[in-house]
N, C-alpha and C positions, 0 to 999 in steps of 0.2 A: 115516654124519653126523648128528650131532647140534647143537643148538644149548646152550652151556654160559654161565652168569654167573659170570665169571672174577671173581678178587677180587685183592686186592694181593701177598697169598700166591702167587699163581699157580695156586690150587687152582678147581676149578671144579665148578659144581653143573649137572645138565641141567635145563634147563628147558624150555618150549613153544617150538616152532617159531615161533609167530606172533611172538615176542618179539625174534627176530633179523632183520636189516635184508636184506629177500630181496636185494637187489642184491648184497649180498656175500657169497652163497653160492658156495662152492668150485664147480669143473667138476668132475663125475663122471666124468666123460667126454671124451677129446679125439684128434685123428686124429693116427695115426703112420705111419709108414713103415719098409721095409725096403730098405737101398739095396742096390742089383746090385753085382758085383764091379768093374765096368768103370765106375762113375758116378763123380762127385764128391759126396763126403761133406761137409755142412756143420753146423755146430751149430744149436740151437734159437735163435730172436731173443730178443734180451735185450729189458728191459722199456723202453717208450717213457720218454724222457729227460723230465724236468719241465718241464711250462711255467711262465711267472712267473705272478704273481698277476693281473696287468693283461690277461693272457688277450691278449696284442697280435698279432694273425693275421700280423705281418711276422716272428715268430719262429717259425722252424721246430722241430719234435720231431724228434727221431732215433730209432732202434733198427739195431742190429747184429749179426751172425753171422760165424762166421770157417768156416774149410774144414780138416774135420778129415783129409781124405783127397782128395790129385787125381786128376783121371778120365784114363783112359787114351785113346789114339787121340786125343790132343789136344782132347778134348770139354771143353767151356765151362763153368764152374763158376755159377749162378746167382747173382744179388746179393746183396750181404754188407751193404748199408745202404739204410736208407730213410727218407725226410724226409716231414712234414707240417704245414700251419700249425698253431697255436695256435687254436683256434676254439673261445668260449664257448660251454658248455653241449654240446658235441660232445665233444672230449678236452680241454678244459680245464675247468676248474672252479673258483668262488671261493667262500669257506667265511666265515659269521659264526655267532654266538653265536644261539642262540633261546632266549628264557625265556615260563617259562609263568607264567598268570595268580598272583597269590598265593593260598595256601591260607586255609582258614577257619582262627582263632584256635583253636589247640590248647592246651588247659587241663592242669593236673597231672591225677594218677588221682582221681577222685572229686569233683572241682571243677566246680560251674556257674555260676561267674563269676568275676571275677578277672581276673590278669596271665596271660599265656600268650605263646607264641608263633606266627607264622605263617611258612612257607617258601614258596620257588619253584624250578622245575627248571631245570635247565641243560643245554639240548642245541646239537649244530651242526646246521647246515642249509648244505645244499649251495644254490648259486646256482640250479637249475632246481627247486627245492623241496622235494627230498627228504633226509629226515634222514639223517644221517651219523653214526657213531662219532667219539666228541669228540678222539679222538685228532687227525682232520682238521685241527682247529681251532689245538688246541695246538702242532701241528709248524709252523704257519706262523706262530702266536706272536700271534695274535689277541687283541685286549684282553676279557678277561672282565668282567662286570659283578661289582663289588664285594659289595655287600649281596644275600646268599640267603635272609639270616634277618631277622626283624623282631619287635620287642618289640610286643605288641597287648593291648587290654583288653576284657573281655566285660563289659558293664555287668549290673551286678546289677540286678532288677526291683523296681524303687521304683513306687508307684502316687501319681497326683498326690493331692495334700495341699492342700487349701483352708481358707480361715479360716472363722469363722461369720458369720452374715449380721449387716450390722449393723440397728440400730432401723431403722423405717421412717421417713422425711422426714416433713416439715409438708405439706400439700394445695398444690400448686401454685395453685390458685384457692381462696379462700375462701368463692366459693358457686358455686352451680349443678351441671352435669354434666361439665364439662370436665376439672375437675381430677383429679390424680394425685396417687401417693404412692411414691417407692420407697427401694429397699434394695440394697447392692452387698456384694459380698465378693471377697478375693483371694486368688492363688496362693501359698503358705508354699513350696511344694516341687513342683518339676517332676518330669513322669514321664522314668523311666529304665527301659531294656530294653523288657523286655513289658508295661511296667506300664500300669495304667488310664489312660487320657488325662485332660487336664483339658477342661472344657466351654468352649464358645465362648462363651457368655453367661454372665456374672459379675453380672447384674444383674436385677431384677425389679420391675416396676410391678404397684400396681392401683389401681382408682380409689376417689375420696374418700365419703364420704356426702354425699348430695346436701343443700345449703342453700339456702333461698330468698333472692335477690339483691335487696337493697334498696339504691333510689339516686334521686338527685334530677335531674329532669328538668326543663329550661327550655324554657318557651312560646315563640314568635315574637314580636317587637316588635308593638304595637298602633300604628295610626294616630295621628300625633299630634295631640292633646286639646287646644283651644285653650277656656278658662273665658272664657265673655262673649263670644265674637266667632267672627269664621272666618279671622281671620289674627293674627298676634304667636309671641310665647314661648307654649309648651307643655310639656304634659308627654307620654312615650311611656311605656308599661307592657306587662310580662310577667309571668307565672304562674311558681311555682314548687311541682313537685307530686312526693310522695312514690311512687314507682315499686315494684312486686315484680315479680321474674321469676326461674324456675326454672332458666334456664338452657339452655334446651332449644330448638329451632329452630320448633317448631310451637306453643307456648305464647306466647299474649299477655300482655304488661303489663298489670298492675292496679294502680289507684290505692287507697293504705294510707294510716293515719294517719302523720301528720309526724312522729312520735315514732320512728317505726320506723328512718329514716333517719339519726338523729343529728344533728350537726351542720350548720348552712348552708354551703354552696360558701363560700369566702372570695375565691376567683378568678372572675372574670365572676362575677360571683353576684348583681349590682345589678338590681334588679326594676322603677326608672324611671328614665328618663333625660330630661334637658332637651332640648327642641326647638322649631324653629320653622317657620311657616307663613309664606311671605312675602306680602307685600301687594302689591297692584296699584300698579306703580312703582318698587316697592324692588328693591333689586338681589337675584339670587339667585345663591349660588355654591355648588360641587359640594362633596362631602366631600373632605377632605384626602387627599391621595396618600400612598403609603406612603412611609417613609424611604429618601432616596437612601443609596447607599454613600459612606463615607467618601472626602472627596477635599482634596488639598492645592493650593495655590495653587503651580505651578510655575515655573522660569524655566530652561530647556534641559535638563529634566528635572531640577532641584534643588529641593529646598525649602528654605524660610527662615524656615518658622514653625514654632513647638511643635505645634501639634496642628491638625488637619483640620475640614470641616464640613459638616455633612450638610443636605440641605433638603427641603424639601417645597412641593408647591404645589397649589393649587385655582383652579378659572375660573371665570369671571363667564357664566352663564345667560341669556340675554335674557328679561327678563319683559315688559317694554313698550320698545317702539322710540323713543317720543319720550323715555325717562329714560336710555337706553344710553349717552350721553355720560357720565353722572354715575359710574359704575359703573366698578371697576378692572378691565382686561382680564384681570389674573392678580396673586392673592397667593402671595407666596412667603416661608416660615418659613426660618430657618437655626437651628444651633446644634451646638456642637461638639463634637468626637470625636477618637477616638484610632487610630492603625493605619491612616491614610489612606494613599493611592497617586497618585503623580504622573501627570497626563496633560495633555496636547499637546492643545488644540483648533483647530480652523480653518473658515474658511467654505467650503461647497461650493456649487455655485450647478447648475441644471439647463441645459438649452440654452434658446434664445429662442425666442417662438412668440407671434406676435402683438402686439412689442414688449416682453412681459415673462417673466418668469423670477422660479422660486422660489430662496431663499434660506436656509439652515439652517446649524448650527453641529454639527459633528462631533467627537465623542471620539478622541484616537488607538485605541482599540479598537475603533472603528467605530461606536459607540452614538451614534443623534443627540439631542441635548441642548438644552435649552433655559439660555441662560445660559453663562458659559464664554470666549464668544470678545466679544472688542472689537467696542462698538457702533461705532466709529470706524472700522474697518476691512470694515465690511459691504458687501457688494457692493451695485450699485445691482440694483433687481428690475424696473424699467422703465426705458425710454429714447424720447426725442423726437428729431424733428429739428426743425432752426431753420433756416430758416423751415418750419413744416409743409408735409407732402406732399399738396396738394391741387389736382392737377394730375389730369385724368381719367388712369387707369391706372396711377399712380404708389404705391409705398408706403415706409416709413422701412425703411432696410437694416441690419443689424446694426453698419455701421460709422458710422452715423448721418447717412446724407446721403440723399436720395430718389434713388430708383431705379424703373423701369419693370419692369410684368408681363412673363409668358410671351408672346412672341408680337410684342415691342415694342420699340423702343431710343432710349435717352436722345439728347436732343436738347438740349444743354447751352447755355448762354449764354457768352460771352466771360469772365465772371466766375468761369465752372466750374459755377456754378448748373443746375438743371434747367429749361430753356424749356418742352419739352412733351414726352409720350410718341408716336413716329410708330409706326405698324403698316406692319408690312414684308411687302409681298405674296408669298404662296407659304411664307411663315414663320412661320404661325400657330401653330406648334406647336414652335418651337424660341425661345430667344432670341439674337437676332441682337446681333453685338460691333460694331457699325458706331459711330463716336463721329465728334465734329468735331474739329477741329484744337486747339479750344479745351479738349475735355474731357482731350487728350493732354499739353499743353504749358500749365501755370498762366497764365494773362495777366499782364502788367505794365502797372503804370498811366502811361499817357501819353494825350495829347492825342487821337492817332489811334486809341486803343480808344475812346475815348470818343465820336467821331465817328459809328463805324461798331458803336456798341453799340447793341443789340438787332435786329440784322438780321446774317445769312449767307446764303451761297449754297447753297442745299438742293432737290435735284432735286426732291423729293416733295412735295406738299401734303400736310397733314394725315390728309386722308382715305385717302392710301396712291397717289394717282395721278402720274403724271408730269407737271410743270409745264410751259406752252406755250413758254416759251424753250429748253425743252431740246430740242424738236422743229426748232426753227431753228437751233440750235449743231450739232444732228445734219444737219443740210440745209448748210449751209455749211461744215463740214469735207468732206463727200461731193465737192463740187464741188471743193473745193480740190485732194484728192486725184486728181480727173479731170484736171485743168488741168496738173498734176505728170508726168502718165503721160504726154500728149499730148506735151508738151514733150521731154521725153526721146526721144519716138519720131522727132522732127523732128532733134534733134540726130545722132541716130546714121545716119539716112539721106543727110546730106550731104554732095556729094565732097570729095574733098581739092584744096584751094588752092594750097597751098605743099607744096614738094618735102621741106624738113626739117619736117614737120607732125608735131605729138606724135603718141605711141602712139596706133591707133586705141581710143576708149573702146567698153568695152563696154555693150552696153546694161542698165537698170535697171529692172527691174521690181518694182514695189510691190503689195503683197498689201494688200488691204483687207477688214477682216473685219466691218465696221461698226459697229466702237468707237472710239471717240473719248477720246484722256487728255485728262480732265480736270486 
């Protein structure tokens, strides 16, 4: 037995046994039997029938054999058919094509780069992972991949090609140590194949030649100098110096001749400014504030003017209390501007405290501003009760009427005004809610009110003690209750005098808790 490489012509060439599938090696030895004269002779088993590709276990695989000679003396012949279910990877297999990876690009003879082809091999694989002959896949018409050969290109070796370096740029600084010059180059052709790669850095730097730095340096403003006096208009001065510095952190600047620095600075280069020293009694104002943002006068978020306004202000600093009434509280300047934005302005107030509160104007973006809100709509910042709250332990409430402090209750006159504050025993830590009827109901103008004006039935004195008449009324009420109880008792004990007397009355017992309804 040998392994043969078959061709389309049918001829074969013996090859190594390792190239053939071991599972397909023909059987070299098998069992056999020699039947006796009286035994039943049967043929060999046929091949098992083909299972479907789905390997459905409900489908049965069969094989048969037939009787060649019947047995004598009524002996039974063995079975002539067998069945078994189609079970995947046991007696039933599925098949699919298996592709190898693409080979390397194969060029023509003696070629090192250029066009070529690459291919891949096609094999048949069984569902249990064993490779089998391609005939198995072909017999069941498994669709084979179309592309087995592809064109390919092997790039020829090309080294990276760069341009020449550009000229060095000008120094980034005109003086000092920090200056640098730069030059660059670009890639003309990228690397191909195994050629030399392009460098990552295509820029070079180098330091500049160190040159000294000359600059004008302005000194601080002096105090306001007034000639011939101690107050009034004067002049502030400052110095302008030409300095040289080499740009290093350790070196210090040195003063040199003014010719080294060139032209004088045009902007912010003034060396003198007018100033003033306020005299005693004069109005002293702060410096002007920065100009505000451009604002428009708006109605319901819409502006009806072509240009906006900017404003700045300065305020008065008291120099002499005797002259403060003649000084303005604040000075405001305005100027036209463009690109303004509409804002809404509303008055805001704090909570009342000691009959006073703060009021300020707030812009719609949350910024507190001076001006913008209508002065006619400004809320009151102080409140007063009329008449004033002069009674002991009284104060002016938020509603503008007189009330009493904690631990006291208001005793009102018939006209609704506070008469006095009465201390409630045991309620020093609470605010009692006891009012006269005159406080709950507004009085009406009548002669009866004029007659009883100024007095009312009050059980307590101003010191919080009960009045004497309260004790008298309590004693009288107690006696009345006792008489009612005694009378009820006598009525219940009287015998019946008439046959058709009304039903017997039940005894009424009245409980007395010591209080009298007033």
